[in-house]
C-alpha positions as CSV (number, residue, x, y, z in Angstrom):
1,X,-13.9,0.5,13.4
2,X,-12.8,0.7,17.0
3,X,-10.4,3.6,17.6
4,X,-7.4,3.2,19.9
5,X,-6.0,5.9,22.1
6,X,-2.4,6.3,21.0
7,X,0.2,8.9,21.7
8,X,0.8,11.0,18.6
9,X,3.6,13.3,17.6
10,X,1.3,16.2,18.2
11,X,0.9,15.1,21.9
12,X,4.7,15.0,22.2
13,X,5.1,18.4,20.5
14,X,2.7,20.1,22.9
15,X,4.4,18.7,26.1
16,X,7.9,19.3,24.8
17,X,7.1,22.8,23.6
18,X,8.3,22.2,20.1
19,X,6.6,21.9,16.7
20,X,5.2,18.7,15.3
21,X,7.7,19.0,12.5
22,X,10.6,19.0,15.1
23,X,9.2,15.9,16.8
24,X,9.0,14.2,13.4
25,X,12.6,15.1,12.6
26,X,13.8,13.7,15.9
27,X,11.8,10.5,15.9
28,X,12.7,9.8,12.3
29,X,16.3,10.5,13.1
30,X,16.7,13.1,10.4
31,X,20.1,14.8,10.3
32,X,19.3,17.0,7.3
33,X,18.0,19.8,9.6
34,X,20.3,21.0,12.4
35,X,18.7,20.6,15.9
36,X,20.4,21.0,19.2
37,X,21.2,17.9,21.1
38,X,19.2,19.4,24.0
39,X,16.1,19.5,21.8
40,X,16.6,16.0,20.5
41,X,16.9,14.6,24.0
42,X,13.9,16.6,25.3
43,X,11.7,15.2,22.6
44,X,12.9,11.6,23.2
45,X,12.4,12.0,27.0
46,X,8.9,13.3,26.6
47,X,8.1,10.6,24.1
48,X,9.2,8.0,26.7
49,X,7.3,9.6,29.5
50,X,4.1,9.6,27.4
51,X,4.6,6.0,26.4
52,X,5.1,6.6,22.7
53,X,5.6,3.1,21.4
54,X,8.0,3.6,18.5
55,X,11.1,5.3,19.5
56,X,14.2,5.7,17.2
57,X,16.1,2.9,18.8
58,X,13.4,0.5,17.7
59,X,14.2,1.0,14.1
60,X,16.5,-1.5,12.4
61,X,19.1,0.5,10.5
62,X,20.0,-2.3,8.1
63,X,17.6,-3.6,5.4
64,X,14.6,-1.8,7.0
65,X,11.2,-2.6,5.6
66,X,9.7,0.1,3.6
67,X,6.4,1.3,2.2
68,X,6.6,3.6,-0.7
69,X,4.0,6.3,-1.4
70,X,4.0,7.6,-5.0
71,X,1.9,10.7,-5.5
72,X,1.0,12.4,-8.8
73,X,1.3,16.0,-7.4
74,X,0.6,17.9,-4.2
75,X,-0.1,21.5,-3.2
76,X,1.2,22.6,0.2
77,X,-2.3,23.7,1.4
78,X,-4.0,20.5,0.4
79,X,-5.9,18.5,3.1
80,X,-4.6,15.3,1.5
81,X,-1.4,16.0,3.5
82,X,-3.2,14.5,6.4
83,X,-3.2,11.2,4.7
84,X,0.5,11.3,4.2
85,X,1.1,12.3,7.9
86,X,-1.0,9.5,9.2
87,X,0.5,7.0,6.8
88,X,4.0,8.0,8.0
89,X,3.0,7.6,11.7
90,X,1.3,4.3,11.1
91,X,4.4,3.0,9.2
92,X,6.6,4.2,12.1
93,X,4.5,2.5,14.7
94,X,5.0,-0.7,12.8
95,X,8.8,-0.2,12.5
96,X,8.5,0.5,8.7
97,X,9.9,3.4,6.8
98,X,7.5,5.5,4.7
99,X,9.2,7.0,1.6
100,X,7.3,9.6,-0.4
101,X,7.9,10.3,-4.1
102,X,6.2,13.0,-6.2
103,X,6.3,11.7,-9.7
104,X,4.5,14.6,-11.3
105,X,1.9,12.5,-13.0
106,X,4.7,11.0,-15.2
107,X,3.9,7.3,-15.5
108,X,7.3,6.5,-16.9
109,X,9.0,8.1,-13.9
110,X,6.7,6.2,-11.6
111,X,7.5,2.9,-13.2
112,X,11.2,3.7,-12.9
113,X,10.8,4.4,-9.2
114,X,9.0,1.1,-8.8
115,X,11.8,-0.7,-10.6
116,X,14.3,0.7,-8.1
117,X,12.1,-0.1,-5.2
118,X,12.3,-3.8,-6.2
119,X,16.0,-3.7,-5.2
120,X,15.1,-2.6,-1.7
121,X,13.1,-4.2,1.1
122,X,9.9,-2.6,-0.1
123,X,6.8,-4.5,1.3
124,X,4.2,-2.4,-0.5
125,X,3.5,0.6,-2.8
126,X,0.7,3.2,-2.4
127,X,-0.3,4.9,-5.6
128,X,-1.9,8.2,-4.5
129,X,-3.6,11.2,-5.9
130,X,-4.3,14.5,-4.0
131,X,-7.6,14.7,-5.9
132,X,-10.2,12.0,-5.6
133,X,-10.4,10.6,-9.1
134,X,-11.0,7.7,-11.5
135,X,-7.7,6.7,-13.2
136,X,-6.4,4.2,-15.7
137,X,-3.9,1.9,-13.8
138,X,-3.3,-0.5,-16.6
139,X,0.3,0.6,-16.9
140,X,0.9,-0.6,-13.4
141,X,-0.9,-3.9,-13.7
142,X,2.0,-6.1,-14.4
143,X,4.9,-3.8,-13.5
144,X,6.0,-5.4,-10.2
145,X,5.4,-8.2,-7.7
146,X,5.3,-5.7,-4.9
147,X,1.8,-5.3,-3.6
148,X,0.1,-2.1,-4.9
149,X,-2.9,-0.2,-3.4
150,X,-4.5,3.0,-4.5
151,X,-5.2,6.0,-2.2
152,X,-7.7,8.7,-3.1
153,X,-8.1,7.2,-6.5
154,X,-9.7,4.1,-8.1
155,X,-9.8,2.3,-11.4
156,X,-13.0,0.4,-12.3
157,X,-11.0,-1.6,-14.8
158,X,-8.8,-3.0,-12.1
159,X,-11.2,-4.5,-9.5
160,X,-8.5,-6.5,-7.9
161,X,-6.3,-3.6,-7.0
162,X,-7.3,-2.4,-3.5
163,X,-8.4,1.3,-3.1
164,X,-9.0,3.6,-0.2
165,X,-11.1,6.7,-1.1
166,X,-13.4,9.3,0.6
167,X,-17.1,9.1,-0.1
168,X,-17.7,12.3,-2.1
169,X,-21.3,11.3,-2.8
170,X,-22.2,10.6,0.8
171,X,-20.3,13.7,2.0
172,X,-22.2,16.0,-0.4
173,X,-25.5,14.4,0.6
174,X,-24.6,15.1,4.2
175,X,-23.8,18.8,3.6
176,X,-26.9,19.3,1.5
177,X,-29.2,17.6,4.0
178,X,-27.8,19.8,6.8
179,X,-28.6,22.9,4.8
180,X,-32.2,21.6,4.2
181,X,-32.5,20.7,7.9
182,X,-31.5,24.3,8.7
183,X,-34.5,25.5,6.6
184,X,-33.1,26.1,3.2
185,X,-35.4,25.5,0.2
186,X,-33.4,26.8,-2.7
187,X,-29.8,25.6,-2.5
188,X,-27.3,26.5,-5.1
189,X,-24.3,24.4,-5.8
190,X,-20.9,25.9,-6.9
191,X,-18.9,22.9,-8.1
192,X,-15.6,22.1,-9.9
193,X,-14.8,20.8,-13.3
194,X,-17.1,18.1,-14.6
195,X,-14.3,15.8,-15.8
196,X,-13.4,15.2,-12.2
197,X,-15.0,12.3,-10.4
198,X,-15.0,14.3,-7.2
199,X,-17.1,17.0,-8.8
200,X,-19.6,14.4,-10.3
201,X,-20.0,12.6,-7.0
202,X,-20.5,15.8,-5.0
203,X,-23.1,16.9,-7.6
204,X,-24.9,13.6,-7.4
205,X,-25.0,13.7,-3.6
206,X,-26.4,17.2,-3.7
207,X,-29.1,16.2,-6.2
208,X,-30.2,13.1,-4.3
209,X,-30.4,15.0,-1.0
210,X,-32.8,17.4,-2.7
211,X,-34.9,14.6,-4.2
212,X,-35.1,12.8,-0.8
213,X,-36.4,16.0,0.8
214,X,-38.9,16.6,-2.0
215,X,-37.2,19.7,-3.2
216,X,-37.1,20.5,-6.9
217,X,-33.8,20.3,-8.8
218,X,-33.0,23.5,-10.7
219,X,-30.2,23.5,-13.3
220,X,-30.0,27.3,-13.0
221,X,-28.7,26.9,-9.4
222,X,-25.7,24.9,-10.5
223,X,-22.5,26.7,-11.4
224,X,-19.4,24.9,-12.7
225,X,-15.9,26.4,-12.0
226,X,-12.3,25.5,-12.4
227,X,-11.9,25.6,-8.6
228,X,-10.7,29.2,-8.6
229,X,-12.3,31.5,-6.1
230,X,-12.4,34.2,-8.7
231,X,-14.9,32.0,-10.6
232,X,-16.9,31.3,-7.5
233,X,-17.1,35.1,-6.9
234,X,-18.6,35.5,-10.4
235,X,-20.9,32.5,-9.9
236,X,-22.2,33.9,-6.6
237,X,-22.8,37.4,-8.2
238,X,-24.9,35.7,-10.9
239,X,-26.9,33.8,-8.3
240,X,-27.6,37.1,-6.5
241,X,-29.0,38.6,-9.7
242,X,-31.6,35.9,-10.0
243,X,-35.2,37.0,-9.5
244,X,-35.6,34.1,-7.1
245,X,-32.4,34.0,-5.2
246,X,-31.1,30.9,-3.5
247,X,-31.3,30.9,0.3
248,X,-28.2,28.7,0.7
249,X,-25.1,27.9,-1.2
250,X,-23.1,24.7,-1.1
251,X,-19.5,25.2,-2.4
252,X,-17.7,22.1,-3.5
253,X,-14.5,23.2,-1.7
254,X,-13.6,25.7,1.0
255,X,-11.4,27.4,-1.6
256,X,-14.5,28.2,-3.7
257,X,-16.2,29.5,-0.6
258,X,-13.7,32.3,-0.3
259,X,-14.9,33.9,-3.6
260,X,-18.5,33.3,-2.4
261,X,-17.9,35.2,0.8
262,X,-16.3,38.1,-1.1
263,X,-19.3,38.4,-3.4
264,X,-21.9,38.2,-0.7
265,X,-20.0,40.9,1.4
266,X,-19.8,43.2,-1.7
267,X,-23.6,42.9,-2.2
268,X,-24.4,43.4,1.4
269,X,-25.7,39.8,1.9
270,X,-25.0,38.7,5.5
271,X,-24.1,35.1,6.4
272,X,-26.0,33.3,7.8
273,X,-28.9,35.8,8.3
274,X,-29.5,36.3,4.5
275,X,-27.7,33.2,3.1
276,X,-26.7,29.9,4.6
277,X,-23.3,28.7,3.4
278,X,-21.3,25.4,3.5
279,X,-18.0,24.4,2.0
280,X,-16.2,21.1,1.6
281,X,-12.9,19.5,2.7
282,X,-12.5,21.5,6.0
283,X,-9.3,23.3,5.2
284,X,-7.6,25.2,8.1
285,X,-9.0,28.5,6.7
286,X,-12.6,27.4,7.3
287,X,-12.4,28.1,11.0
288,X,-10.7,31.4,10.4
289,X,-13.3,32.9,8.0
290,X,-15.9,35.3,9.3
291,X,-18.3,33.8,10.1
292,X,-16.6,30.5,10.5
293,X,-17.5,28.1,7.6
294,X,-19.5,24.9,7.9
295,X,-17.6,22.2,6.1
296,X,-17.0,18.5,5.8
297,X,-13.8,17.0,7.2
298,X,-12.5,14.3,4.8
299,X,-11.3,11.1,6.4
300,X,-7.8,11.3,4.9
301,X,-6.0,10.4,8.1
302,X,-8.0,7.2,8.5
303,X,-7.5,6.3,4.8
304,X,-3.8,6.8,5.0
305,X,-3.6,4.7,8.0
306,X,-5.7,1.9,6.5
307,X,-3.6,1.8,3.3
308,X,-0.4,1.3,5.3
309,X,-1.9,-1.3,7.6
310,X,-3.3,-3.2,4.6
311,X,0.2,-3.5,3.1
312,X,2.0,-4.1,6.5
313,X,-0.5,-6.9,7.4
314,X,0.0,-8.5,3.9
315,X,-3.6,-8.6,3.2
316,X,-4.6,-10.1,-0.1
317,X,-8.3,-9.4,-0.5
318,X,-9.5,-7.1,-3.2
319,X,-10.5,-4.5,-0.6
320,X,-12.2,-1.3,-1.7
321,X,-12.7,1.1,1.3
322,X,-15.0,4.2,0.9
323,X,-15.2,6.4,4.0
324,X,-17.6,9.3,4.7
325,X,-16.2,12.4,6.5
326,X,-17.5,14.3,9.5
327,X,-19.7,17.4,9.1
328,X,-18.2,20.3,11.0
329,X,-21.1,22.7,11.7
330,X,-20.1,26.3,12.2
331,X,-21.6,29.8,12.1
332,X,-22.1,30.0,8.4
333,X,-25.1,27.7,8.5
334,X,-26.6,28.7,11.9
335,X,-29.3,31.3,11.6
336,X,-29.7,31.2,15.4
337,X,-26.1,32.4,15.7
């Protein structure tokens, strides 16, 4: 898909000398947080100078169109926040308000919210999950005439409900292939809970990359965790006690990689000289780790944008978008430094 060069809130923040959050508050006309009038005017002036195409005055105050995003739960450090940020900006560029509801995985609460949205000028609803997963959406099938789409989740039983998800299989294949290309022959995989679709897809991508490269699949190199870095610490310690150690470890999240780093350091194993390492989801901490962590950047910003544009453009095709992420190669997988 062809990308367009657009002025973002981050561009405005840098030139105005304020945070992206401050720019968002000003451009969304929030009065819940006290900001000086000088700051508000500076942000608006910079936005006009840069050619930002959706200034506050362009929003219609009465009966404004709305896209609602209902999310089951969210952690503050979660990279899925990128999807929400881009969905908000895309809505704003199209003169639409994005409202976000955390319904705590309570279907009855979600249905109640949807019922209230029917009384407003809501043009579409995004049903989102911070974790890529398969879900049962039967409760939402006939609940409203407002168009529904799924973000970061899908339901095989609802093929007509559009979905926008990252390609966990392709991403894991990409990471594993990179480690193989760097010379790894015995690659361990520390993964999450098996009930999660994300875990299963990442494991499958890892397995198929090994098979394509002609490397043997070894069950003893697979360790399942509950996504806690204390468990990845234990898993890594067990891997180091093997008579035939792995020469690389692929962690199914950057969070798991933290425990892996700790165990390797405790046992005097240097990254990447003695062990290649890669994570998954490219959280902010990945660049700050020593050495910096190779990871996969998930396409959440693009998926959030596409979900909003689908609803705004009143598409009616049963669209199912699966996007691969971008591999961010850093020091943890570079033996040449």
